[in-house]
N, C-alpha and C positions, 0 to 999 in steps of 0.2 A: 504493499500499499504506500502511496505518497503521502505527502503531509495533509493534504486536503480531504483525500479519502479517509484517512485515520481520524482526523476530526469529525467529519461527517458520520462516520460508521460507530465509532467508540466513544467519542466525547460529546457530540451534539445532543444526544438522548439525556444527558445529565442536566441539560439545561430546561427541561420541561417543567412548566409550573412557575417560570419566571419570565413574562411576556418581554421585558426589556432586554433579555438576552438575545432574542432575535434568532433563536436556534443556532446560535454561533456562526451566522452567515455575515455578520458586519464587522468592522474595524473595532468596535467598542460597544459597551452595553451602557443602557440608560436606567438609573435605579434611584429611587427616592425612599427615605425611611418611611415606616409606618407612622401615622399620625401620633404626636406626643413623644416621639422616640428620636434618638440620637443614633448615628452610626458608630460602631466600634470597629476599627480595622487594625490588622495584625499581619505579619508576614514572617515565615520561617522557611528555611532551605534546608535540605538534606542531601549529602554527597555520599556515594558509595566508598567504604573503606574507612569513613570518617563518622557517620551517623547510622550507618547500617552496614551489616556485612554483605559481601558482594554475592553470597550464596543465600541470602534471605529470598523467600518466594515473592514474586512481584506484587501479589495481592497485599502481603503484609507491608512491603514497602510503601505502597499507596496509602494504605490504612494509616501507617506511622506518621506519613506526611500530613494527612488530614488531622490526625488527632494531636499532634504536638501544636498545631495551630489553633484547634478548638480549645485545647488546654489554656491557651492565653486568652481567648473569649471568656472561658469560665472564669479565669481569675479576675475579670473586669466585670463579672455579673452578667454578661451579655448571652444572648440567644443567638444562635447562628442563623444567617439569612442567605449568604450566597458566598462563592469563592471564585478566584481567578488561578489558573495553573500554568506555570512555565516548566517545561520538561526537556531535559537534555538526554535523550536515549543513546545508549551505545549501539552501533550497527552490529555488533556481535551478539547482541541480546536476541535479535530475530523477532518476527512478528508475534509469535506466541507469548513472549516475555510482555510485549506492549499491550496485548490483549488481556493478559492476566492483570497487568497494573490498571488497565482501565476497569476491568471487573472489580477490583478491589476498591477503587475509588467509588464506583457506582455504588457498591454495597453501603458504603459509609455516607454518601449523599442521601441515600435512602433511609438509612438508620438515624441519621442525626438531623434530617429534616432541613436540607439546603439545597441550593442548585449551583451548578458550574455556569458562570456567566461569561467566561472568556479565558483568553491566555495565549499561549505560544508553544509548539513543538519544535524541537531542534535535535540535529544529530551531533554528537561530540566524539572526538577521537580521544578524550580523556575518560576519567570515571563518570559514571551515570550521576546526574544531578537532577533534583527537583525542588521547585520553589512554589509555595501557596500562599496567596493572600486570603485570608479570612475575613468576611464582614459579618458583623453581628449587630443587634440592636439592644438598647437598653432604654427604659423611660428616661426622658429628658433630664439630664444633671445627675444621673444616679450611678455612673460608672465608678467603680471602685479603684483607687490608684494605689501605687506603692507608698506615697506619702500619707501620713495621718495618724500612724500609730501614736499611742500615748503612754507615758510612764505608768506602769501598774497594769498594763493591759496583758492578756495572756498570749503567748505564742501558741498558736494552734495548727495543726496540719489534718489533712483529710487523708483516708486510706492507711496504707502502710508504706513504710520507707525503706529503701535499700535493696529491693529485689533485683532491679534492672543492673544496679552497678555490681552486684554479687554475680549476675550472670557473665558480665564482661570480665570480672576478676578472675572467673573460673575458667572461662573459654580462652582467654587471651594470655593470662599470667599463670594459669595452673594452679591457682590457689585452691586448696581444699575447702569446698563451699557445700559439698553434698551433691544431690542429684540435680544437674543443670536444668534438667526438664521443669524442675519446680519453679524457676526463675525465668525461664525463657519467654513465657506468654506476656510477662510483664515488660520485657524488654522489646518485644516485637510489637505488642498490641496495647499501648497504654489506654486508659480508660479517662477521657476528659470529665472533669467533675461539674458539668454543666448545672445539674439540679442544685447542688450545693452552692455553686457560684451565685446563681440567681437568688437563693434564699439569703445570701450575704449582703445583698444590697441593702443600704440603710442599717446594717447590724455590724459589719466588719469595718474597722477604721482604715485598714490597709490590707492589701493582698497581692500575692503574685504566684505564678505556678513554680514548682520545682523542677527545673530543667538542668541547671548546671549543678546540682546538689544542694542539701537542705541548708547547709552553714552558708554557702555563697548565696543563695537567693534570700535567705533570711537577712544576710548582710546588705542586700539592696534595699529591703525595707527598712533597716535600721539607718542607712545612710540617707535614704530620702526623707525619713521621719526625724533625723537629728538625735537618734536614740542608740543604746546598746541593748544586747539581748542575752539572756542565759538559756541554754538549752540543757534539760536535765536528760541525760542520755538514757537512763532507766525508763523513762517515760515514753520514749519514742516508739510508736507502735511498729511491731514487726509481724511478718508473716510467720507461720509456724516454721517453715523452712529456713527463713532468715533467722529466727531466733535460735534454731538448731545450730546453725552455721556460726553464729556468734559465741554461743555456748562452748562449741568446740575449739574455737579460735577467737578469743576475746579481741585480738588485734584488728579483726574485721569490722569493729564498731567504727573504725576510722572510714573504711569503705562505705559503710551504711550512711554515715552523717555527711560525707563530702563528695561521694559518687553521684553521677548525674542520671537522667532519664527516668525519674519517678513520675513525673507529669501528675503530681499530687498538688494541692494547694497549701501555702503557708499563709497565715493571716493573723491579724491583730483583733483582738476581742475583749470587751470590758468583762470582767470575771462574773458580773451577775447576769451576762448575756448568754453564757456557756449552756445553760439549761435549754435555752431556745433551739439549740441544735440537736437536741436528743433524737437519736435515731437516724441522723443524717451523716454520721461518720466523722465528726470533728473531735479531735484529741487535743487537750492542752498538754503542752511538753515543757513550758518554760514561761518566761516572762520578759517584757520590755522594762528597761530602767534608763535612768540618766547614764549618759556616757557615751562611748563609740565602740563599735565592733560586736563580734559574736565570741562568746566563750561557752564552752561545754563542760559540764560537771558529771562525775560519776555518781552512782546512788549514794555513796558516803559523802558526797560534796566536795570531793577533791577534783582539782582541774584536770581535764584531759588535753594532752598535747596532740594537736592535729597536724600532720606533716603539710597538708595543703587545704585549702578553704574551699575548692570548688574548681570547675573549669572556668578559664578567662580565654577570650578569643584573641589570638595573635593576628593582627591586621598584616597581611601579606604573607602569612604563614599558615600551616595546618591548623584547623578548627576542630579540636579535640573534644567537642561538646559532649559527644555521648560516650567517649572513652573507647571507641573502636580503635582509634589511632592514639596512643600516648597515654593511656589511661594508667 
């Protein structure tokens, strides 16, 4: 298939339900927010060998691309509306790989209730890469920002932390983490916490998603809010497999706290509001206080020394966000 046949057969069906997408037959789309809403826009890219393994199934690659972007919308309290895709396919992948990628994208477009309204497809001689712009909506003026945490607020997280980082540590570094299959799903198919994010509007004082690691992303909230944070490592929620891995090798707590790809939410909440999240998966793991930076303590209250605080993006160099390269 050439580019236009690929778009018409595989991607144009994903635009159904959004008249302003024009069936992906025009150079641009026309979109207006729902009455009383603001648009929230975010963009993330993933690259083979950096953010996903080259042998990952194409359906999973497409789903991860979608979900890392929807995780950003969740952190803003937004509901998904539409997306734009830029795809750099490797010719070596072949038509079946492209079809699998499109199928994975179609499944998540349907699952999360949004439409594809445009983009571009190209061929690349380098590693495959994909970029998605996700467009969400929130009631006017209600987007949750990174700034706004208050001294005395609880540090809270959704879900469990560390599974994806343990998968990378086991697969790339040979760390003894137990059965890798227990962690693989969390690495390949993160779950954007859209329902929780929407419920945090007007409740959370600050929020972001955990993509570069709990300590690093909590640090972003601290920096933007002009505060420090304390994380009680013993209160960080772990899956049963992660808890077993850390019990067998306590040094893995650093991987849990600093590794990336959780795509959970970390947020600031007044202590009296925690009960309002009952049943929605929010866990208090520490507190915000006056000062700067993030420190972690063990169950006895002693400080934990962490060798790194999470991934940072080196402009002009490799981007080790997920840890596939350089974790």
